[in-house]
N, C-alpha and C positions, 0 to 999 in steps of 0.2 A: 672384921676379922672372923675367920671361920674356925670354930672349935668342934672337933669331931674327926671321924675317919675320913680319909681321903676317898674319892669317888672311884670305884674300880672302873678302869678304862679297857675297852676292848682293844687288843693288840691288833695292829694293822696287818701283821703277818702271823698266822697261827699254826701252831704245831698240833697235828691231828694223829691220834692213835685209833686204829680200828679194832675193835673186838668182835669176833664172828662166833655166834652159835650156830654151827653148820646144820644141825638137826632142825632148828627152828626155822632157819633160813629155807632149807629145802622144802619143809611142810608149807611154809608160807607161798613159795613158788609153785609147788604143786596145786594148792588151793587157788592161787590167783591166775596161773598161766597153764595149768594142765601138765607140768613137767613130771615125767615118770622116773627120773633119777637126777641126783644133784649134778647139773651140767653147767653150773656158774664157775667162773674163774674169779676166786676172791680178791687177787691182787687188782685185776681189771675193774672189778665192781668198786673197790675201795678208791682206785685212781679216779673213776667216774664220779663218785660221790664227794671226793675232796681233792682240791688242787694240789695241796701238799700232804703227803701221808708218811706215817711211821706205823708199819704193821707190825704188831707184836703177836708172834705165833705161839699158842699154846694148844696142845692137842690132848684130848682125852681118848683112850682106847674105847671101842664100843664093847659092850657086854653082849655077847651072842647067846641066844636061848631058842630052844625049840618051841614052836607055837603052832598051834592046830587052827587052821582056817577052813571055813566051810565055804564051797564054792556054790555058784547059783544053781548048779544042777543037783545039789544035795550031797555031793561027795566031800569027803573031808581029807586034807593032806596036812602033813607036818612040814613046816618051812622053818629054816633058821634065820632069825631076825636079829638085827643089831640094835641095841639100846645104848645110848650115851647116858652117863650118869655123872652129875656133879659139875657139868660145864657152866650152868649159871652161877654157881657158888664161886667157882674159879675167875669167871669173868668179873663177878662183883668185887672179889678180892683184888683183882688186878686194876680194875678202874679206880677203887679208892687208894691203893697203894701209889698208883701213878699220879694221882692228884696230890697226895702228901708230898711226894718227891719233886713235884713241879715238872713232871715228864711231858705234859701236854697241855694245851689250851682248850682243846676240844676232843672229847670221848665219843667216837661214834660207834654205836653198837647195832650190829645187823642181827636183830632179834626183836620179837614182839612179846617176849616172856615178862609178864607183869611182876614176876618175882624180883626183877631188877628196878622196880620203881623205887624202892627203899634207897637203893644205890644213888639214884638222882637227888634224893633228899639229903643224903650224906654229903654229896659233892657240893652242894648249896652251902652247907655248913663249913666244909673245908675252905671255899672260896671266901667266906666272910672271915674265918679265922686267918687265912693267909693275906687277906685284903687284895685278892686278885681276881681276874675276870676268868671263869671257866665255864664252858658250855658242855651239856650232855646232850646227845641226840641219839634217836634211833631211826634206823632206815629199813624198810621192808617192803616186799613185792605187794602191789595193789591192782586190782582190776575191778571192772563192774560186777564180776562174779565172786570176788574174794568174800568170803564169810567174815574175815577179820580185817578191818580197815583202820585199825588203831595201832599207834606206836606204843612204846612203854610209857605209862603214865609219868607225868612231871619231867618228860624229856621233849625236845623239839622233834617233831616227826618230819622225816624225809620219805615220801613215797617212792618207791621204785616202780616205773611204769614198764610196760612190755618192751618198748623201744630201748630203754636204757638196759634192761635186763638182756635182751637179745645182742646188744653191743658187747656184753661182757661174758659170752659163753666160752667155756672151755671145750674146744673141738675134739679133745682127746676123749676116747670111751673107755673109762676105767673098769666097766662092767666085764670085759673080756678077760678070761682067767689068765692068761700068761703075760700080763703086763699091759701097759698102756697102749692103745692103738688110736690112730688119728681117724676119726669118724668121717672127716671129709675125704679121706682118701680110700675108703671102703667101696667095694664094689656094690652096686645096688642089688 
């Protein structure tokens, strides 16, 4: 006779929720692949990383500030730059709340932000308390030239290679001022 807790069994069909830190993902893609602007399609990337997905979208507005940059020729220019604030806290809260509610079996975080490693530890506590199987993973762009080839500590790491990333590009160019344009249809 077995006295103790039942063994947590991995479900055969998993519910996945994807959490995206857009700034962190862009900077990793820039570092790994040389991307000059956020050209990924979040939904396509999520679908490519998980067979089944539930995408929870929460956006934080960027805070814009004037920043002085010095160019190689010695001249200085003031540019308006966007900075996101608080998204790692929001992701952490959403990952933990979703685990408490039993909203997912797998939390997939598209980020390398080590501030989220404590969330992974808390998810393991919740899994024990609820006596259920929960996985937390971090996915991130990686290449031979990437300076950071690590996912979030205490998570499963899912590297995104260039081929996968390129299959998930958003062909619209949002940098054009008057709305989205299709980069594929632009005249060279």
